[in-house]
N, C-alpha and C positions, 0 to 999 in steps of 0.2 A: 378330175381335179388331182387325184393322187399321182397320175402319170406326169402332170406338170410339175408337181412337187419333187418327184424322184428325178426328173430330168434336170431341174434347176440345181438340185444337190450334186448330181454327177458333174454338171458343168462347173460348179464351184470348186469341186475337188480337182478337176483337170486344170483349172486356172491357177490353183495354188501350187500344183506340181510344176507348171511351167515357170512360175515366179521363183520357186525354190531352186530350180535348175540353174538359173542365171545367178542366183545369190551364191550358190555353192561354187560355181565356176569363177566367180569374181570378175566377170566380164560384162561389158555393156552389150546391148543388142545391136547386131549389125544393121546398117541402114536399110537394106532391102527387106529383111524380116521385120524390121521395126515398122515399116509402112504397112506390111501385111497384118502385123499385130494390132496396129492402130485401127485398121479397117475392121478386124474381128471384134475389137473392143467397142467400136461404134455399133456393130450389129448386136452385140451383147446388151448394150444400153437400150436399144430398141426393144429387145426381147424382154428385158426387165420392166420397161414401161408397160408393155402389153400384159405382163403378169400382174403388175400392180393394178391395172384396170380390171382384170378378171377378179382379183380378190376383193376389189371395192364393190362389185355387184353380186358376188356370190351370196346365195341365200343363207340366212342365219339359222343355226340350230334352234330347236325349241327351248324354252326356258330363258333364263337371264344370260345375256351375252352383250355387255356394253363396251364394245371395242371402239366405238366412235360416238360423237355427240349426235343428238337427234337432229334430223333435217327440219328446217323451218317450213312448215306447211301452212298455207293460207287458204281459207275457204273461198272457192271460186265457182264458176259455172261448171256443170258436169262435163261439158264439151272441152272446156279449157283444162280441167284436171286430167282428162283422158289424154289430151295432147301433151301435157307435161309428164305423163306416165305416173301420176299420183293415183290414178285409177287404171286398172288393167283387166284384161279379159280373163275368163276362168282358166284358160290354158297357161297364160303367163303367171297367174296367181298360184296355180298348182306348182309350177317350177320355183317360184319365189319362196313358197312355204316348204319346199322339199317333200311334198306329198307324192305318194306313188301313183295314185289314181285320181281321176276326175270325181269319182264317187266321194272321195274324202272331202273335196271342196264343198259339194252339195250337202253332205252330212253335217259339216261344220256350220253351214248357213242355216240349215233346218234346225240345228240345235242352238241357234242364236249365239254361237261362239264367234262368228264373223258375220259381216253383212255386205250387201252389194247395192248398187244403184242401177236402175234400168235406164238405158238411153237408146231410143229407137227399139229395135228388136233384140238388143244385146244387154248383157249384164256385166257390170264392172265392179271390181273389188279394190278397196284401199290398200295401197302398198305399205302403209305404216305397220301392218301386221307382221311383215317380214323384216322390219327395221331392227337391227340388233341394239338400238338405243333403248328399246322397251322390252320388258319381260312379257313374253307372248301369253303366258298364263294370266297375267294381270289384265292385258287387253281383252282376252276372251271373257274373263270374269265380269269386267265392266260392261262389255257388249251384252252379256246375258242379262244383266240388271236392266238394260234398256228395253229388253223384251221384244214386243211386237211392233215397236215404233218403226215407221218407214225408214229406209236406208238414208234418205236425205236428212231426216231429223237426227239420226245417229251421227252422221258426218258433221252436221252442224254442232252437235254436242261436243265432239272431240276437238273441233278446230275453233271454237268460240271462247274468247277470254271470259273468265268468271270472277266476279268480285269475291266469291267464297273461296277462291283459290289464289287470292292476292293478285289478281290480274293475269294469271297464267291460264293457258288453255289446259283442258284435261290431259292432252298428250304431253304437254310440257311438264305438268305436275307428275305424271307417271314416270317420266324420264328422270325425275329427281327423287323418286321413291315415295311419293305421297299417295300410295295406293288406297289406303283406308279412307282418306279424305275424298278421293275421286269417287270411290264407291258410294259414299254418302250423297255427293252432289249428283251422281247418276240416278240414284233412287229418287231424289227430289225431282229431277228433270223428267223422269218417266211418269211421274204422277201428275204433271201439269198438263191440262188440256191443250191440244195443238194451237188453238186460237189465242191462248193466253201465254204461250211459251216465251214470247219476247218481253212481255210486260211484267211477269211475275218472277222475281229473283229466286234462285235456288236457296233452300234452307241451309242455314249454317249448322 
C-alpha cells in the first residue's frame, strides 16, 4: 500500500511540473503533444479509479476509524451472505482484520472476541468486524457478552432490529455511538433461552 501512495505522490509532482512549464512559457500545447497528453490523462484517470477502489476495500486499523458510513446489512441465509461477501473464509478474514497469522483468527474466536458460522465443512466470519464504521473494540466487547451462544444466534442479534434500540439493529446503534445501550441489550439477549428468544423482548 505504501508503494502505491509514494507512486501516486510522485506522479502528482510530475504532473504539476508539466503544467507549470507551459504556464511559465505562456504558450498553448501543440496539437500533437496535446493528443498525447490527453491520452496520458485518460490513463491517469483509470489509474486513479483503480486506486480509489483499493482504498475502499483496504482493511481498517484497529480501534475507532469512521471514515465512511456503515454498510446496510440484512440478515439472510448463510449461503446468501457468503455469496454477497458478508461472511468470509478465515484466510479472507485474516487479511480483512490485518492480522499477521491464522492463529490470531482462532485465538480471537476462542476468546469470544469474534464469531463464525459453520457452512458445510467450512467456517465463515462476518465482515462487519473490519468495517471502519464501527469501533472494533466495541464489537469485540459486545461479542464477548454474547458468550457461548452459537454463531447464528450472534449474527441474528447484530442484524435484528430491537425495540430497546428505537428500532435500530445493534450494529446501527454501535455506528452511532450507543455502545453502553448495546451492551445492556446484548446481556439481556444472552440470558434468554434459545426457544424463547423471538418471543421475549430484551430488557430496557
